[in-house]
C-alpha positions in Angstrom: 30.4 -11.3 -37.4 27.0 -10.8 -38.9 23.8 -9.5 -37.3 21.5 -12.0 -39.0 20.4 -9.6 -41.8 23.6 -9.6 -43.7 25.1 -6.6 -41.9 28.3 -6.8 -39.9 28.2 -6.1 -36.1 31.1 -4.1 -34.7 33.4 -6.0 -32.3 32.5 -5.3 -28.6 34.8 -5.8 -25.7 33.6 -7.9 -22.7 33.1 -4.7 -20.8 31.1 -3.1 -23.6 29.0 -6.3 -24.0 28.3 -6.3 -20.2 27.3 -2.6 -20.4 25.0 -3.4 -23.3 23.2 -6.1 -21.2 22.9 -3.8 -18.2 21.4 -1.1 -20.5 19.0 -3.7 -21.9 17.8 -4.6 -18.3 17.6 -1.0 -17.3 15.6 0.0 -20.4 13.0 -2.8 -20.2 12.5 -2.3 -16.5 11.8 1.3 -17.3 9.2 0.3 -19.8 7.6 -2.3 -17.5 7.5 0.1 -14.5 6.6 3.3 -16.3 3.1 3.9 -14.7 3.6 2.3 -11.2 6.9 4.1 -10.7 5.5 7.4 -11.7 2.6 6.9 -9.3 4.9 5.8 -6.5 7.2 8.7 -7.0 4.6 11.4 -7.1 2.6 10.1 -4.1 5.8 9.6 -2.2 6.6 13.3 -2.7 3.1 14.2 -1.5 3.7 12.3 1.7 7.0 13.9 2.7 5.2 16.6 4.7 1.7 15.1 5.4 0.7 17.5 8.2 1.6 20.6 6.2 -0.1 19.2 3.1 -3.3 18.5 5.1 -3.3 22.0 6.5 -2.7 23.5 3.1 -5.7 21.6 1.7 -7.8 22.3 4.9 -6.8 25.7 6.3 -9.9 25.7 8.5 -8.1 23.3 10.8 -5.3 25.8 11.7 -4.8 26.6 15.4 -2.4 28.9 17.2 1.2 27.9 17.4 1.0 27.7 21.2 -2.2 25.5 21.3 -1.5 22.2 23.1 -3.8 19.4 22.2 -2.6 17.3 25.1 -4.4 19.6 27.5 -7.8 17.9 27.0 -10.7 19.2 29.1 -14.3 18.3 29.4 -15.4 21.1 27.1 -13.2 19.7 24.4 -14.9 16.3 24.7 -18.3 18.0 24.8 -17.7 20.0 21.6 -16.6 16.8 19.7 -19.5 14.8 21.1 -22.0 17.3 19.8 -20.4 17.4 16.4 -20.3 13.6 16.1 -23.6 12.8 17.8 -25.4 11.6 14.7 -22.6 9.2 13.9 -22.5 7.4 17.2 -20.5 7.5 20.4 -16.9 8.8 20.3 -14.4 5.9 20.4 -10.9 7.5 20.1 -8.8 10.6 20.2 -5.4 11.4 18.6 -3.2 14.0 20.2 -0.5 15.6 18.0 2.2 18.1 18.8 1.9 21.7 20.1 0.2 23.7 17.3 -2.2 20.8 16.3 -5.9 20.4 16.9 -7.3 17.6 19.0 -8.8 14.9 16.8 -11.7 12.8 18.2 -13.1 9.9 16.2 -16.1 7.6 16.3 -16.4 3.9 16.1 -16.4 2.5 12.4 -19.3 3.9 10.4 -18.6 2.1 7.2 -16.4 -0.7 5.8 -12.8 0.1 4.6 -13.0 2.4 1.6 -12.4 0.5 -1.6 -11.5 -2.5 0.6 -8.2 -0.9 1.7 -7.0 -0.2 5.2 -9.1 0.1 8.4 -12.8 0.8 8.5 -14.1 4.3 7.9 -14.7 6.6 10.9 -15.9 10.2 11.4 -13.4 12.6 12.9 -13.9 16.0 14.6 -11.1 18.6 14.8 -11.3 20.7 18.0 -9.3 23.8 18.8 -7.4 23.2 22.0 -7.6 26.9 23.1 -11.2 27.7 22.4 -12.8 24.3 22.3 -14.5 25.2 19.0 -15.2 22.7 16.3 -12.8 23.4 13.4 -13.8 20.6 10.9 -15.5 17.3 10.6 -14.7 14.7 8.0 -14.5 11.0 7.1 -11.3 9.3 7.8 -11.1 7.8 4.3 -11.5 8.9 0.7 -9.9 12.4 0.8 -6.7 13.5 -1.1 -4.2 12.3 1.5 -6.0 9.0 1.9 -5.6 8.4 -1.8 -1.9 9.3 -1.6 -1.4 6.7 1.1 -3.5 4.1 -0.6 -1.7 4.5 -4.0 1.7 4.7 -2.4 1.2 1.7 -0.1 -1.2 -0.4 -2.2 -1.5 1.0 -5.7 -5.3 0.8 -4.9 -5.1 -3.0 -5.2 -7.2 -4.8 -2.7 -5.5 -7.7 -0.8 -2.4 -7.9 -3.0 -1.5 -4.2 -3.1 1.2 -4.3 -0.4 3.3 -7.2 -1.9 2.9 -5.7 -5.4 4.3 -2.4 -4.1 7.1 -4.4 -2.5 7.9 -6.1 -5.8 7.9 -2.7 -7.5 10.4 -1.5 -4.8 12.6 -4.4 -5.5 12.6 -3.8 -9.2 13.3 -0.1 -8.6 16.2 -1.1 -6.5 17.6 -3.2 -9.4 16.8 -0.4 -11.9 18.7 2.2 -9.8 21.7 0.0 -9.4 21.8 -0.9 -13.1 21.5 2.8 -13.9 24.6 3.5 -11.7 26.5 0.6 -13.3 25.7 1.9 -16.8 26.8 5.4 -15.9 29.9 4.6 -13.8 32.9 6.2 -15.6 35.6 5.3 -13.0 36.7 7.2 -9.9 38.8 9.7 -11.8 36.1 10.7 -14.3 33.1 11.2 -12.0 33.0 15.0 -12.3 33.5 14.9 -16.1 30.7 12.3 -16.4 28.3 14.7 -14.7 28.8 17.5 -17.1 26.2 18.6 -19.6 26.7 16.9 -23.0 25.4 18.9 -25.9 25.0 15.9 -28.3 22.7 14.0 -25.9 19.8 16.4 -25.8 18.1 17.9 -22.8 16.0 14.9 -21.8 18.9 12.5 -21.7 21.2 15.0 -19.9 18.6 15.6 -17.1 17.8 11.9 -17.0 21.5 11.0 -16.5 22.3 13.8 -14.1 19.2 13.6 -11.8 19.4 9.8 -11.8 23.0 9.8 -10.6 22.7 12.6 -8.1 19.5 11.1 -6.5 20.4 7.4 -6.9 21.5 7.1 -3.2 18.1 8.4 -2.1 16.2 6.3 -4.6 18.1 3.2 -3.5 17.4 4.0 0.2 13.7 4.6 -0.5 13.4 1.4 -2.5 15.2 -0.7 0.0 13.1 0.6 3.0 10.0 0.3 0.9 10.7 -3.4 0.3 11.4 -3.9 4.0 8.1 -2.3 5.0 6.1 -4.3 2.3 7.2 -7.7 3.5 7.2 -7.5 7.4 6.6 -11.2 8.0 9.4 -12.3 5.7 11.9 -9.7 6.9 11.2 -10.4 10.6 11.7 -14.1 10.0 15.0 -13.3 8.3 16.2 -10.9 11.0 14.8 -12.7 14.1 13.4 -16.1 13.2 12.9 -17.3 16.8 11.0 -14.2 17.9 8.9 -14.1 14.7 7.8 -17.7 15.2 7.1 -17.4 19.0 5.4 -14.1 19.1 4.2 -13.3 15.6 5.2 -10.2 13.7 4.2 -6.6 14.4 3.2 -4.9 11.2 4.1 -1.3 10.5 2.6 1.1 8.0 0.7 4.2 7.4 -2.8 4.9 8.5 -5.3 7.8 8.4 -5.6 10.2 11.3 -8.0 8.4 13.6 -8.4 5.2 11.7 -5.3 3.5 13.3 -7.1 3.0 16.6 -8.6 -0.4 17.2 -12.3 -0.8 16.4 -14.5 0.1 19.4 -18.0 -0.7 20.2 -20.9 1.8 20.5 -20.4 2.6 24.2 -21.1 6.1 25.5 -18.9 7.7 28.2 -19.5 11.1 29.7 -17.1 14.1 29.1 -16.0 13.8 32.8 -15.2 10.1 32.4 -12.9 10.9 29.4 -11.0 13.5 31.5 -11.0 11.3 34.6 -9.6 8.3 32.7 -6.8 10.5 31.2 -5.9 11.9 34.6 -5.7 8.4 36.0 -3.5 7.3 33.2 -1.1 10.2 33.7 -1.1 9.6 37.4 0.1 6.0 36.7 2.7 7.2 34.2 3.8 10.8 33.8 3.7 11.3 30.0 2.2 13.2 27.2 -0.9 11.5 25.6 -0.5 10.5 22.0 -3.8 8.5 21.6 -6.8 7.5 23.6 -9.0 4.5 22.9 -12.3 4.2 24.8 -13.5 0.8 26.1 -15.5 -1.3 23.8 -17.8 -2.3 26.7 -18.9 -0.7 30.0 -16.6 -3.0 32.0 -13.7 -2.7 29.5 -10.4 -0.8 29.7 -9.3 2.6 28.4 -6.2 2.4 26.3 -3.8 5.3 26.4 -0.5 5.7 24.6 1.7 8.1 26.7 5.2 9.3 25.9 7.3 10.1 29.0 10.8 9.9 30.4 10.9 6.1 30.0 9.7 6.3 26.4 6.3 5.4 25.0 4.0 3.2 27.2 0.5 1.8 26.8 -1.5 2.5 29.9 -4.7 0.5 30.6 -7.4 2.0 32.9 -10.4 -0.2 33.9 -13.6 1.7 33.2 -15.1 0.3 36.4 -12.1 1.3 38.5 -9.0 -0.6 39.5 -5.3 -0.6 39.2 -3.6 0.7 36.0 -1.6 -1.5 33.8 1.5 -0.2 32.1 3.3 -1.7 29.1 6.6 0.0 28.2 6.8 -0.5 24.4 10.5 0.4 24.1 11.6 -2.4 26.5 9.2 -5.0 24.9 10.0 -4.2 21.3 11.9 -6.9 19.5 15.0 -6.4 17.4 13.0 -6.9 14.2 10.3 -4.4 15.2 12.9 -1.8 16.1 14.5 -2.2 12.7 11.0 -2.0 11.0 10.4 1.3 12.9 13.7 2.6 11.7 13.1 1.6 8.1 9.6 3.3 8.3 11.2 6.5 9.7 13.8 6.6 6.9 11.2 5.9 4.2 8.8 8.6 5.5 11.7 11.1 5.8 11.2 11.4 9.5 14.9 11.3 10.1 17.7 13.3 8.6 16.0 16.7 9.0 15.1 19.1 6.2 17.9 18.0 4.0 16.7 14.4 3.8 13.1 15.6 3.5 13.9 17.7 0.4 16.0 14.9 -1.1 13.2 12.5 -0.6 10.7 15.0 -2.1 12.9 15.6 -5.1 13.6 11.9 -5.6 9.9 11.2 -5.8 9.3 13.9 -8.5 12.4 12.8 -10.4 11.4 9.2 -10.2 8.3 10.1 -12.3 10.5 12.2 -14.6 13.1 9.4 -14.9 10.4 6.9 -16.0 9.0 9.3 -18.6 12.3 10.7 -19.9 13.8 7.2 -20.2 11.0 6.0 -22.4 11.1 9.3 -24.4 14.8 9.0 -25.1 14.5 5.3 -26.1 11.5 6.0 -28.4 13.2 8.9 -30.0 16.2 6.8 -30.9 14.1 4.1 -32.2 12.2 6.4 -34.5 15.5 8.0 -35.7 17.0 4.6 -36.5 13.9 3.5 -38.4 13.6 6.7 -40.4 14.6 6.0 -44.0 17.8 7.7 -45.2 17.4 10.6 -47.5 18.6 10.1 -51.1 
């Protein structure tokens, strides 16, 4: 058999020919996905511990470990109101865990940054213990916003989410083909993981890290695809519900910017606290978020987490009976699955072990992209180098 240039190609068994094709697919996927995969890997690692990263970048927001942001009082609201006065009335508040500040936000002050995500708001960070202002910032355009925007949209307006989903699908194929190429058989797995002196450092690390983290990469790619195509996935999982009720989208958002847009309505400090007390009287739970009414006769929206799970509590601004919507009971099968996929993708399950594996897989995804191209290019140059006489 000739190779078309007069040379003779060696005979390849069917298994060897199949491996050659898998290697061809794996290699050219690596070439095509070099930049986006490196970006998705690095930003994914940066998002494993978002709260800790935010605090590392903004140490002025630190509060005592015992500070409880759920204990909102009138002086907390007053401090935030004074800080945000020049940006308009306060419209929302986000309540984190014990040891976090209280975050108050305004109504939108600018369109979505770079056309991505929700409108821009101003946020004030208040110390739950002292009531002092810790920091004030825009909800968009900082380091963590860019990490979310790159990881979720690759900074592409309108088409970013499906493009990232397509990248996740290709990463899934790439990870599987890499495993197929490497697979030595059950009895030779440990031997195949050993360091091979003739392969060079880059190829050894590429092979070993790729194999050891392949399960994590496949899980992250699969959940990323699921998150990127919520309508399609919901229609596949639960077609009747998706058609009858629509699809609930899930995804990341900045601190205060995930609240619905509110109008410029001013409520007093006492009204904020009174509304919160009324909501907790209707359903005993810890507040997670507060949305002020968009009109004087509108309704306060509270997300409370209690013994029956998370519930949305609506309190009429002009007085009246509270309305309670228990989210756990009303969630569809598809939305529950979407929430589970988001939790796995964001390393919110599995504890520190899964978090560290996810963090390392992001770093090594960037390394795998670069090292694969390096090894391929090095071999190409060696094969093209004229033989010495």
